[in-house]
C-alpha positions as CSV (number, residue, x, y, z in Angstrom):
1,M,-58.5,64.9,-6.5
2,A,-56.6,61.9,-4.2
3,S,-57.1,58.4,-5.2
4,M,-56.7,55.9,-2.5
5,G,-56.4,51.9,-3.2
6,V,-56.2,49.3,-0.8
7,Y,-55.1,45.6,-2.1
8,T,-53.9,42.4,-0.6
9,S,-50.3,40.7,-0.5
10,P,-50.7,36.8,0.9
11,K,-47.3,35.9,1.8
12,M,-46.7,32.1,3.2
13,E,-44.4,31.0,5.8
14,Y,-43.6,27.8,6.8
15,I,-42.4,27.1,10.5
16,E,-40.1,24.1,10.8
17,G,-40.6,21.4,13.4
18,R,-38.6,20.5,15.8
19,C,-38.3,18.0,19.2
20,F,-36.6,18.0,22.3
21,S,-35.6,15.3,24.6
22,F,-34.0,15.5,28.3
23,I,-30.5,13.9,29.5
24,N,-31.1,12.3,32.9
25,S,-30.9,15.3,35.0
26,P,-33.3,17.5,36.7
27,T,-32.0,20.6,36.2
28,S,-31.0,19.6,32.4
29,L,-32.7,20.5,29.3
30,N,-30.9,19.8,25.7
31,I,-32.6,20.2,22.0
32,W,-31.9,18.9,19.4
33,P,-33.1,19.6,15.8
34,I,-34.5,17.1,13.2
35,I,-34.5,17.9,9.5
36,G,-37.9,17.9,8.3
37,R,-41.1,19.8,8.1
38,N,-44.0,19.7,10.1
39,N,-47.3,20.6,8.2
40,F,-48.0,23.9,9.7
41,P,-48.0,26.6,7.5
42,I,-49.5,29.8,8.3
43,R,-50.8,32.4,5.8
44,R,-50.8,36.0,6.4
45,K,-52.7,38.7,4.8
46,R,-51.4,42.0,5.6
47,I,-52.9,45.6,4.4
48,E,-50.9,48.2,2.5
49,V,-52.3,51.5,1.7
50,T,-51.1,53.7,-0.7
51,S,-51.8,57.1,-1.9
52,C,-51.8,59.1,-5.2
53,S,-51.4,62.2,-3.8
54,L,-52.9,64.5,-1.0
55,P,-54.4,68.0,-1.3
56,N,-52.9,70.8,1.2
57,T,-56.7,71.3,3.3
58,I,-58.4,68.3,4.6
59,S,-61.8,68.7,5.5
60,P,-63.1,67.3,9.1
61,L,-65.2,64.5,7.4
62,E,-62.3,63.0,5.7
63,S,-59.3,63.2,8.6
64,E,-61.9,61.2,11.0
65,N,-61.7,58.7,8.0
66,D,-57.9,58.6,7.8
67,A,-58.0,58.5,11.3
68,T,-60.6,55.6,11.7
69,L,-58.6,54.0,8.5
70,T,-55.1,54.4,10.4
71,S,-56.1,52.5,13.6
72,S,-57.7,49.8,11.9
73,D,-54.6,49.4,9.5
74,S,-52.4,49.5,13.0
75,L,-54.7,46.5,14.2
76,E,-54.2,44.8,11.3
77,D,-50.7,44.6,11.5
78,E,-50.3,43.9,15.3
79,F,-52.4,40.7,14.1
80,S,-50.2,40.5,10.9
81,H,-48.8,37.1,12.5
82,V,-51.9,34.8,12.1
83,T,-54.0,34.5,9.1
84,K,-57.5,36.9,8.9
85,F,-60.0,34.4,7.0
86,E,-63.8,35.2,5.9
87,M,-66.9,33.3,6.9
88,S,-66.9,31.9,3.4
89,D,-63.6,30.2,3.9
90,F,-65.5,27.2,6.4
91,K,-68.0,24.6,5.8
92,M,-70.0,24.4,8.5
93,R,-70.3,20.4,10.2
94,N,-73.5,19.7,11.9
95,R,-71.8,20.1,15.7
96,V,-72.3,23.2,17.6
97,S,-71.1,23.3,21.9
98,I,-71.4,26.6,24.3
99,G,-67.8,27.9,25.2
100,L,-65.1,26.7,26.1
101,G,-64.9,25.9,30.2
102,G,-68.8,26.4,29.8
103,R,-68.6,29.5,29.3
104,G,-72.2,31.2,27.8
105,D,-70.7,34.3,25.9
106,E,-69.3,32.2,23.3
107,I,-70.5,30.0,20.6
108,V,-67.9,26.7,18.9
109,F,-68.7,25.7,15.9
110,E,-66.8,22.6,14.2
111,A,-66.1,23.6,10.7
112,M,-64.2,22.3,7.3
113,V,-61.8,24.6,5.7
114,N,-63.0,24.1,2.2
115,D,-60.3,27.3,0.4
116,P,-58.2,25.4,-2.0
117,H,-56.1,28.5,-1.8
118,S,-55.4,27.3,2.1
119,P,-52.3,25.7,3.2
120,L,-55.5,24.8,5.8
121,Y,-57.7,23.1,2.9
122,K,-59.5,20.2,4.2
123,T,-58.5,20.5,7.9
124,R,-60.8,20.3,10.9
125,V,-60.5,23.6,12.7
126,V,-63.2,25.4,15.2
127,L,-64.7,28.5,15.0
128,R,-64.9,30.6,18.5
129,Q,-67.3,33.3,18.1
130,L,-67.1,35.8,20.8
131,I,-70.8,37.5,21.8
132,S,-70.1,39.4,24.5
133,A,-67.9,42.9,24.3
134,R,-65.6,41.2,27.4
135,A,-65.6,38.0,26.0
136,K,-63.9,40.0,22.4
137,R,-61.8,41.6,24.0
138,R,-60.3,38.5,25.8
139,G,-60.2,36.8,22.3
140,R,-58.0,39.6,20.8
141,R,-56.2,39.6,23.7
142,A,-55.2,36.1,23.4
143,I,-53.5,36.9,19.9
144,E,-51.8,39.8,21.0
145,V,-50.2,37.3,23.6
146,L,-49.8,35.0,20.4
147,K,-47.5,37.2,19.2
148,R,-45.4,37.0,21.4
149,L,-45.4,33.3,22.2
150,A,-44.9,32.3,18.5
151,R,-40.9,34.3,18.7
152,R,-39.9,30.5,20.1
153,K,-41.9,28.6,17.2
154,L,-40.6,25.4,19.3
155,M,-41.7,25.7,22.5
156,Y,-44.8,27.5,21.4
157,H,-46.1,24.4,19.1
158,L,-44.9,22.0,22.1
159,Y,-46.9,23.4,25.0
160,S,-49.5,26.3,23.3
161,M,-52.5,25.6,22.3
162,Q,-52.6,26.6,18.2
163,V,-54.8,30.0,16.6
164,H,-54.6,29.7,12.7
165,G,-56.7,33.0,12.5
166,Y,-59.9,34.8,13.3
167,I,-62.7,36.5,11.4
168,S,-63.5,40.1,11.8
169,S,-65.4,42.1,9.8
170,S,-63.9,45.5,11.5
171,M,-61.3,45.6,13.8
172,I,-62.3,49.1,15.6
173,D,-65.8,48.6,15.9
174,E,-66.5,46.5,19.2
175,N,-69.5,45.5,18.0
176,S,-68.6,43.7,15.2
177,S,-68.1,40.3,15.1
178,F,-64.7,38.1,16.5
179,T,-64.4,34.8,15.8
180,L,-61.0,32.7,16.7
181,V,-60.5,30.0,14.5
182,H,-58.4,27.1,16.9
183,G,-56.3,24.1,15.4
184,I,-57.1,20.4,15.8
185,L,-56.7,20.5,19.4
186,Q,-59.9,22.3,20.1
187,I,-62.1,19.8,18.9
188,A,-61.7,17.7,21.6
189,N,-63.7,20.3,23.4
190,I,-66.5,20.6,21.2
191,L,-66.9,16.4,21.4
192,E,-66.3,15.8,25.3
193,D,-69.0,18.8,25.0
194,L,-71.3,16.9,22.8
195,G,-70.5,13.4,24.7
196,L,-68.7,12.1,21.1
197,F,-65.2,12.7,22.5
198,S,-65.4,8.4,22.0
199,Q,-66.2,8.6,18.6
200,H,-63.5,11.1,17.1
201,H,-60.1,12.6,19.2
202,G,-57.0,14.0,19.0
203,S,-56.3,15.2,22.4
204,S,-58.8,16.1,25.5
205,S,-58.3,18.0,28.6
206,L,-57.0,17.1,31.2
207,R,-60.3,16.8,33.3
208,H,-61.7,14.8,31.1
209,W,-58.6,12.0,31.4
210,L,-58.8,12.2,35.3
211,Q,-63.0,11.3,35.2
212,R,-62.6,8.5,33.3
213,S,-62.8,5.1,35.1
214,D,-60.0,3.6,33.4
215,W,-57.7,6.6,33.0
216,L,-54.7,5.4,34.2
217,P,-54.2,2.6,31.0
218,T,-55.5,5.2,28.5
219,L,-53.6,7.7,29.3
220,E,-50.6,5.7,29.7
221,A,-51.3,4.0,25.8
222,T,-52.1,7.5,24.6
223,L,-48.3,9.0,25.9
224,S,-47.0,5.6,24.8
225,L,-45.1,5.7,28.0
226,D,-41.8,3.1,27.2
227,Q,-38.5,3.4,28.2
228,E,-37.4,6.2,26.6
229,S,-39.9,8.5,27.6
230,V,-39.5,7.7,31.3
231,R,-36.1,8.6,31.2
232,R,-37.5,11.9,30.6
233,V,-38.4,12.1,34.8
234,G,-35.5,9.9,35.9
235,D,-36.8,6.6,36.1
236,D,-35.6,3.8,33.8
237,T,-38.5,1.2,34.7
238,I,-42.1,1.2,33.2
239,G,-45.2,-0.8,34.7
240,G,-44.9,-2.1,38.5
241,P,-48.0,-1.3,40.8
242,A,-50.9,0.9,40.1
243,I,-49.4,3.2,42.8
244,S,-45.8,3.8,41.2
245,R,-47.3,3.6,37.5
246,Q,-49.7,6.7,38.8
247,L,-47.0,8.1,39.8
248,R,-44.6,7.9,37.3
249,L,-47.1,9.9,35.3
250,I,-48.2,12.2,37.5
251,R,-44.4,13.2,37.1
252,I,-44.5,13.4,33.2
253,L,-47.6,15.4,33.4
254,M,-46.4,17.8,35.7
255,R,-42.6,18.4,34.3
256,D,-44.0,19.1,31.2
257,L,-47.3,21.4,32.7
258,L,-44.1,23.6,34.8
259,I,-41.9,24.1,31.4
260,G,-45.0,25.2,29.9
261,V,-46.0,27.7,32.8
262,N,-42.3,28.6,32.8
263,Y,-42.1,29.3,28.9
264,V,-45.5,31.7,29.7
265,H,-43.7,33.5,32.7
266,S,-40.5,33.7,30.8
267,H,-42.0,36.1,28.5
268,G,-43.5,38.2,30.7
269,L,-46.8,36.7,30.8
270,A,-48.8,35.1,33.4
271,H,-51.6,32.9,32.4
272,T,-54.2,33.6,35.0
273,E,-56.7,30.9,34.2
274,L,-54.6,27.5,34.7
275,R,-57.2,24.9,35.0
276,L,-58.0,21.3,34.5
277,E,-60.7,22.3,31.7
278,N,-57.3,24.6,30.0
279,L,-55.1,21.8,29.9
280,H,-55.1,19.5,27.2
281,I,-52.7,16.4,25.9
282,S,-52.3,16.0,22.9
283,A,-52.1,12.1,21.2
284,V,-49.4,13.5,18.4
285,D,-46.1,14.8,20.1
286,K,-47.3,13.6,23.9
287,H,-47.4,16.9,25.4
288,I,-49.5,18.9,27.7
289,K,-51.1,22.2,25.7
290,V,-51.1,25.1,27.6
291,G,-54.6,27.1,27.3
292,I,-56.1,29.9,25.6
293,L,-54.3,32.8,26.6
294,G,-57.4,35.4,26.7
295,N,-56.9,36.5,30.0
296,A,-53.0,36.9,30.2
297,V,-51.4,39.6,31.9
298,D,-48.3,41.5,31.7
299,F,-46.0,42.0,34.4
300,N,-45.3,45.2,32.9
301,E,-48.7,46.9,33.1
302,A,-49.2,48.4,36.2
303,D,-51.0,51.5,36.5
304,P,-48.7,54.5,36.8
305,A,-51.8,57.0,38.0
306,D,-52.5,53.9,40.9
307,S,-49.5,55.4,43.3
308,T,-50.3,52.5,45.9
309,S,-49.6,49.7,42.8
310,Y,-46.7,47.3,43.1
311,D,-43.1,48.1,40.9
312,N,-43.0,45.6,38.5
313,M,-41.1,43.3,40.3
314,D,-43.1,43.0,42.6
315,R,-46.0,42.9,40.4
316,R,-44.1,39.6,38.6
317,R,-43.5,37.9,41.7
318,M,-47.6,38.3,42.6
319,M,-48.5,37.3,39.0
320,I,-45.9,34.1,39.3
321,A,-47.4,33.3,42.5
322,F,-51.3,33.1,41.5
323,D,-50.2,30.8,38.6
324,M,-48.0,28.5,40.9
325,R,-51.2,28.3,43.4
326,C,-53.2,26.8,40.3
327,V,-50.7,24.6,39.3
328,G,-51.1,23.5,43.3
329,F,-54.6,22.8,42.7
330,I,-54.2,20.9,39.8
331,M,-51.6,18.6,41.4
332,A,-53.8,18.2,44.2
333,K,-56.4,16.7,41.4
334,M,-54.4,14.7,39.9
335,V,-52.6,12.7,42.5
336,L,-56.4,12.2,45.1
337,R,-58.9,11.7,42.8
338,E,-61.7,12.5,45.7
339,L,-60.4,16.4,45.0
340,M,-62.5,16.2,41.6
341,D,-65.5,16.1,43.4
342,P,-66.4,19.7,43.8
343,T,-68.1,19.4,47.4
344,I,-64.2,18.0,48.8
345,F,-62.5,20.5,46.6
346,A,-65.0,23.0,48.0
347,K,-63.8,22.2,51.5
348,F,-59.9,21.6,50.4
349,K,-60.2,25.7,49.3
350,A,-61.7,26.5,52.1
351,F,-59.4,25.2,54.6
352,L,-56.8,27.2,52.9
353,T,-59.0,30.3,52.8
354,K,-59.4,30.1,56.6
355,G,-55.9,30.7,57.4
356,N,-54.7,27.1,57.6
357,D,-51.1,26.5,57.0
358,P,-50.6,24.1,54.0
359,S,-48.4,22.2,55.4
360,C,-51.2,20.5,57.4
361,L,-53.3,19.4,55.0
362,R,-52.1,15.5,54.9
363,E,-53.9,15.9,58.6
364,F,-56.9,17.7,57.5
365,L,-57.1,15.5,54.1
366,L,-56.8,12.2,56.3
367,H,-60.3,13.1,57.6
368,A,-61.8,14.7,54.5
369,V,-61.5,12.0,52.4
370,K,-62.5,9.8,54.8
371,R,-59.7,7.9,55.1
372,N,-59.2,7.0,58.9
373,S,-55.5,5.2,57.2
374,S,-53.3,6.4,54.6
375,T,-53.2,2.5,53.1
376,D,-56.6,2.8,51.9
377,N,-55.9,6.1,49.6
378,F,-53.3,5.9,46.5
379,G,-53.2,9.8,46.4
380,I,-52.2,9.6,50.1
381,Q,-49.7,6.9,49.4
382,I,-48.1,8.7,46.7
383,F,-47.5,12.3,48.3
384,D,-46.2,9.9,51.3
385,R,-43.6,8.8,49.3
386,N,-40.1,9.8,48.9
387,W,-40.3,10.8,52.9
388,G,-43.3,13.0,52.5
389,A,-42.1,14.7,49.3
390,G,-45.3,15.0,47.5
391,W,-46.9,17.1,50.7
392,H,-43.9,19.6,50.7
393,L,-44.2,20.2,47.3
394,L,-48.1,20.6,47.6
395,S,-47.4,22.8,50.7
396,V,-44.8,25.3,49.3
397,L,-46.9,25.5,45.8
398,L,-50.3,26.5,48.1
399,A,-48.3,28.6,50.5
400,P,-50.2,30.9,52.1
401,K,-47.7,34.2,51.5
402,P,-47.3,34.3,47.5
403,L,-43.8,35.6,47.8
404,D,-43.1,31.9,49.9
405,R,-44.1,29.8,47.1
406,I,-41.7,27.9,44.9
407,S,-41.0,28.8,41.3
408,C,-41.2,26.2,37.9
409,L,-37.7,25.5,37.9
410,N,-37.5,24.9,41.4
411,A,-40.3,22.9,41.1
412,L,-38.7,20.9,38.9
413,R,-35.9,20.2,40.9
414,H,-37.8,19.2,43.5
415,P,-37.2,15.1,44.6
416,F,-41.0,14.7,44.2
417,L,-40.9,15.3,40.5
418,C,-37.5,13.3,40.3
419,G,-37.5,10.0,40.0
420,P,-34.8,7.3,41.5
421,K,-32.1,7.8,38.9
422,W,-31.2,11.6,39.3
423,R,-28.8,12.9,42.3
424,V,-30.8,15.7,43.5
425,N,-29.2,18.0,46.9
426,P,-31.9,18.3,48.5
427,S,-32.6,22.0,50.4
428,I,-32.3,21.8,54.8
429,D,-36.1,22.3,54.6
430,V,-37.3,19.0,52.9
431,I,-34.3,17.2,54.8
432,R,-36.8,18.8,57.7
433,W,-39.6,17.6,56.0
434,S,-38.3,14.4,55.0
435,L,-37.2,13.7,59.2
436,G,-40.9,14.9,60.3
437,S,-42.7,13.0,57.7
438,T,-40.8,9.8,58.5
439,T,-41.7,10.4,62.5
440,V,-44.9,10.3,61.8
441,R,-45.5,7.5,59.1
442,I,-43.4,5.2,61.8
443,A,-45.5,6.3,64.5
444,E,-49.3,5.5,62.6
445,E,-48.3,2.2,62.2
446,Y,-48.6,1.6,65.9
447,I,-45.7,-1.3,65.9
448,Y,-43.4,-0.5,68.4
449,R,-41.2,-2.6,68.9
450,Q,-37.3,-1.6,70.1
451,Q,-36.4,-1.4,66.5
452,Q,-39.0,1.0,65.6
453,R,-38.9,2.9,69.2
454,S,-34.8,3.2,68.6
455,R,-35.5,4.8,64.8
456,L,-38.1,6.9,66.4
457,A,-36.0,8.3,69.0
458,H,-33.2,8.6,66.5
459,F,-35.5,11.2,64.3
460,V,-36.3,12.4,66.5
461,E,-33.2,13.7,68.4
462,L,-32.4,14.8,64.5
463,M,-35.3,17.4,63.9
464,E,-34.2,18.5,67.6
465,M,-30.3,19.4,66.0
466,L,-32.1,21.3,63.1
467,N,-35.1,23.1,64.8
468,P,-35.7,26.2,62.5
469,Y,-36.6,28.6,65.8
470,P,-34.4,27.7,68.3
471,K,-35.4,31.2,70.2
472,P,-38.3,31.8,71.7
473,K,-38.9,34.8,70.3
474,H,-40.2,32.6,66.9
475,W,-42.3,30.3,69.1
476,L,-44.9,33.0,69.8
477,G,-46.7,33.2,66.7
478,L,-46.2,29.2,65.9
479,L,-46.6,28.3,69.6
480,P,-50.1,28.8,69.8
481,G,-53.3,26.2,68.2
482,K,-54.5,22.5,68.9
483,W,-52.1,20.2,69.1
484,R,-52.6,16.3,68.7
485,L,-50.3,14.2,70.4
486,L,-48.7,11.4,68.0
487,Y,-46.0,9.8,70.1
488,C,-44.1,9.7,73.4
489,T,-40.7,8.2,73.7
490,G,-41.6,7.2,77.4
491,R,-44.4,5.2,78.5
492,H,-46.2,2.9,76.1
493,I,-49.5,0.5,77.2
494,G,-50.4,-1.3,74.6
495,L,-52.0,-4.5,73.9
496,T,-50.8,-6.0,76.9
497,L,-52.1,-8.9,79.6
498,R,-53.0,-6.9,82.4
499,Q,-56.5,-7.5,84.0
500,P,-57.2,-3.9,84.9
501,S,-60.2,-3.0,87.4
502,V,-62.1,-0.9,84.4
503,R,-61.5,-1.6,80.9
504,V,-60.9,2.2,79.5
505,L,-60.1,2.7,75.5
506,I,-57.5,6.0,75.0
507,G,-59.6,7.7,71.9
508,E,-57.5,11.2,71.1
509,A,-54.9,12.9,73.6
510,Y,-54.7,16.8,72.6
511,L,-52.5,20.1,74.0
512,T,-54.4,23.3,72.8
513,I,-52.3,26.2,73.8
514,S,-53.4,29.8,73.4
515,K,-51.7,32.5,73.7
516,V,-52.9,35.5,76.8
517,S,-52.4,39.5,76.0
518,K,-50.9,40.5,78.9
519,P,-47.8,39.4,79.4
520,N,-46.9,38.1,75.4
521,T,-44.8,35.8,76.6
522,T,-47.3,34.1,78.8
523,F,-49.5,30.9,77.7
524,S,-52.1,28.7,78.8
525,A,-52.4,25.0,78.1
526,A,-55.0,22.8,78.4
527,S,-55.2,18.7,77.9
528,H,-57.8,16.9,76.3
529,I,-57.6,13.2,76.4
530,S,-61.0,11.6,75.3
531,F,-61.6,7.9,76.7
532,T,-64.5,5.2,76.3
533,V,-65.3,2.8,79.6
534,M,-66.4,-0.3,78.9
535,A,-68.7,-2.5,81.1
536,G,-67.7,-6.2,81.8
537,G,-65.0,-8.7,82.4
538,D,-64.1,-8.6,78.4
539,W,-63.5,-5.9,75.3
540,A,-66.4,-5.4,73.7
541,H,-66.1,-6.5,69.6
542,N,-67.8,-3.2,68.8
543,K,-65.4,-1.3,71.0
544,S,-68.9,0.6,72.8
545,G,-69.0,2.0,75.8
546,V,-69.7,4.7,78.1
547,G,-67.7,8.0,76.8
548,G,-65.6,10.6,79.2
549,K,-63.4,13.6,79.0
550,L,-60.6,14.0,81.5
551,Q,-58.8,18.2,81.4
552,V,-56.2,19.5,82.3
553,N,-55.7,23.3,82.9
554,S,-52.4,25.1,83.3
555,S,-50.4,27.9,82.2
556,Y,-46.7,28.2,80.8
557,R,-44.6,31.1,81.0
558,L,-41.9,31.2,77.9
559,R,-38.4,31.7,78.5
560,A,-35.0,30.9,76.9
561,G,-33.0,28.5,77.6
562,R,-30.0,25.8,76.4
563,R,-30.2,22.1,76.0
564,L,-27.0,20.1,78.1
565,Y,-25.0,17.5,75.8
566,L,-23.3,16.0,79.1
567,K,-20.1,13.2,78.1
568,E,-20.8,10.9,80.8
569,E,-24.9,10.6,82.0
570,T,-25.6,8.1,84.7
571,T,-29.3,7.2,84.0
572,T,-31.5,4.1,84.7
573,S,-33.9,4.5,82.4
574,T,-34.2,1.9,79.2
575,F,-35.9,4.0,77.1
576,P,-34.2,5.0,73.8
577,S,-34.7,8.5,73.7
578,A,-32.6,8.8,77.6
579,T,-29.2,7.1,77.0
580,P,-26.3,8.8,75.3
581,D,-26.3,5.8,72.7
582,A,-29.4,7.8,70.9
583,Q,-27.9,11.2,71.1
584,A,-24.3,9.3,70.3
585,S,-25.8,7.5,67.0
586,V,-27.3,11.5,66.2
587,L,-24.0,12.9,66.0
588,K,-22.1,9.9,64.4
589,R,-25.2,10.1,61.7
590,L,-24.7,14.0,61.3
591,S,-20.8,13.7,61.1
592,S,-21.2,11.7,57.9
593,K,-20.1,12.2,54.9
594,K,-23.7,12.1,52.9
595,W,-25.3,14.4,56.1
596,R,-22.5,17.1,56.2
597,K,-23.4,17.9,52.4
598,A,-26.2,19.5,53.8
599,I,-25.6,20.4,57.2
600,P,-21.6,21.3,57.7
601,I,-20.8,20.4,61.2
602,N,-17.5,20.8,61.9
603,E,-17.9,20.4,65.5
604,V,-20.5,18.8,67.6
605,P,-22.0,21.3,69.8
606,S,-22.4,21.0,74.0
607,S,-25.5,22.0,74.4
608,L,-28.7,23.7,71.7
609,S,-31.0,26.6,72.3
610,V,-33.9,25.5,73.7
611,A,-37.7,27.5,74.3
612,K,-38.2,26.9,78.4
613,L,-41.6,26.2,79.5
614,V,-42.1,27.6,83.1
615,S,-45.4,25.7,84.4
616,S,-47.8,27.5,87.1
617,E,-50.8,25.3,88.9
618,I,-52.3,22.4,87.6
619,D,-56.6,21.9,87.5
620,V,-58.0,18.6,86.7
621,M,-61.3,17.9,85.7
622,M,-62.9,14.6,84.7
623,S,-66.3,13.8,83.1
624,L,-68.4,10.9,82.6
625,N,-71.7,10.2,80.4
626,E,-74.2,8.8,81.8
627,P,-75.5,6.0,83.3
628,L,-71.9,5.9,84.8
629,S,-71.5,9.9,85.9
630,G,-73.1,9.4,89.3
631,N,-70.9,6.3,89.8
632,M,-68.1,7.6,91.8
633,E,-66.2,4.1,92.5
634,V,-65.8,3.5,89.2
635,A,-65.3,7.2,88.2
636,Q,-61.9,6.4,90.5
637,K,-60.8,3.4,88.8
638,A,-61.0,4.7,85.3
639,L,-59.4,8.2,86.2
640,Q,-56.6,5.6,87.4
641,E,-56.7,3.7,84.5
642,V,-56.5,6.7,82.3
643,R,-53.1,7.6,83.9
644,T,-51.9,4.3,83.7
645,Q,-52.1,4.4,79.9
646,I,-51.4,8.4,78.9
647,P,-48.3,9.9,79.3
648,P,-47.7,11.2,83.1
649,E,-46.3,14.6,80.9
650,M,-50.5,15.0,80.0
651,F,-51.9,14.8,83.4
652,D,-49.3,16.7,84.8
653,L,-47.9,19.5,82.9
654,S,-45.7,21.0,85.4
655,K,-43.1,18.2,84.0
656,I,-43.2,19.7,80.9
657,V,-39.6,21.7,81.1
658,C,-38.6,23.1,77.7
659,G,-39.7,22.5,73.6
660,T,-37.0,21.5,71.5
661,Y,-38.5,21.5,68.1
662,L,-41.2,23.6,66.4
663,D,-42.6,24.4,62.4
664,S,-45.9,24.9,61.5
665,R,-47.2,21.4,62.0
666,L,-44.9,19.3,64.0
667,L,-43.9,20.3,68.2
668,V,-41.7,18.1,70.0
669,L,-41.7,18.9,73.9
670,R,-39.2,17.3,76.6
671,S,-39.9,16.4,80.3
672,V,-38.2,16.9,83.5
673,N,-36.8,13.5,83.0
674,G,-35.9,13.8,79.5
675,T,-38.8,12.0,77.9
676,A,-39.7,13.4,74.2
677,L,-43.3,14.3,73.5
678,V,-44.5,14.5,69.5
679,F,-47.2,17.0,68.5
680,T,-48.5,17.3,65.1
681,R,-51.0,19.9,64.6
682,C,-54.4,19.6,64.3
683,T,-56.9,21.3,62.1
684,N,-60.6,22.2,62.0
685,V,-62.0,19.5,59.5
686,G,-65.5,20.3,60.0
């Protein structure tokens, strides 16, 4: 007769603690061990099965029992890296909460280990009881993922949430109870939900920190920012203005988050649930902890029966791209506090869902957060710093095509996340972005003295030299859209001492370009100009008056062309963009040592490829609201004043002869006399 015995042999394993430090380089990471041990023991319980003898024949019932036992043993073996607890090992506390992130299929308890033989004796833990079958699968998956991540113990303890073990009566019965035992970090979720966080806390979710009114000084105190800590992000100063402090803190948090996410990706896993609620800041080791990996997806888990599934490399890229999009949302909320409002964040996501390019987020958010000027918003100012590097990083994190999104390692090298003490070699795309952002910022200041106008003309020339789409075939998909006139290097009528017969205040000037079905290279263009006519001899204080609109319609045919740079140019124009001095300054700048590293130019070209625009006849329409709609004399004077203030190219579209620069957010058109019109893509903010 066969006899079988089951016994347990507890084994102890202690994990050595180490710390790491960055050197002053955005791409280097050095690790130094520190002698000593942290109190992070993990007790293992391994179930071993021994048999004395087996009969030659086994009944069906015995065979089924053996199969069940073998399956249970295999599951126990897979979970051998964590401790299997019993409910009697804990003393329950009087605090209870719903599941993490507000999940209704979980119940969370606070408890204390009362087993004197356990290395966690008298340690506060969190018991996370999983109720539904889906929640139990998520919990078992978290333990499986933990086994892979715990191989690199240093990175695991620095950037991952800690799981001590589990409680389960049966590993193969899906109806049996299953409870995860978490470390002290999870207590913050319970107390946060119960409103007791201010009394006891060792860590908190990132959402909790951002929702505090005094989040900046409190988080700085929690992370104990000093000269040594800020050197990790390439800075050597602490304190300063609130914007500088917030930018420094965002760099620290974002770099920590990207290192943790890259740690998960390097083990062949995608998190898939990166949210503010799943990120925690530990006050002990000052690091961000990536949340529980219950929904982690393996890069190589493609269904072999699915003939349309991606191969492993494509699946890996898609999963990484999904996580990077979530990182983009987290970064946007950290910088722009207004996005913590669910209503505004819903508009933010809807903007991206509709297919709008993320490079136009600045234009959209200026309206979404109800700020007409970037100087009124700290978040927009932070994104605008370093020549708009923050907007560029946000756009590549949220790129509409998954394969165009930036990776964790490249994001760590991005200028926005590198402090002033780190030398960064930006890519040509970042240089183009910086030139365009600087042009937009200068134009928004509305101080058009000779110095500003010369700088704007200089940057426009640089952008044209670096045009990413010189061939007309690339313009077919990017050119259609609604473009807002930002600046004109030619005529500019501001506050002058003129005494016009009718006082007209120009609102916005748009150029709407639509693609005609046939032929493919034909576009319809419409210039829309809104203005306000103010009656009386003086300007109204509230700028109120009778509204009006001017619309000019035309069509263009797109052709290939070249723009020649003449060595000897005779012109009577006094505008900076049309003078050879501006072009000579640009060519001198591109030939300098600083620019030659990014743009290797041995010889300055005599011409550049452009998109030639051949226009047809134009159609002009103007309308005035009541009570001036029937007054022809006022309408004629208003039309004359509008034509005086706006660039003539917006009234007569046939004067626009070529396009010299185009990307997803900016457009530069040149007129017949060399004047440049700079447009920025307008988005639907409704």
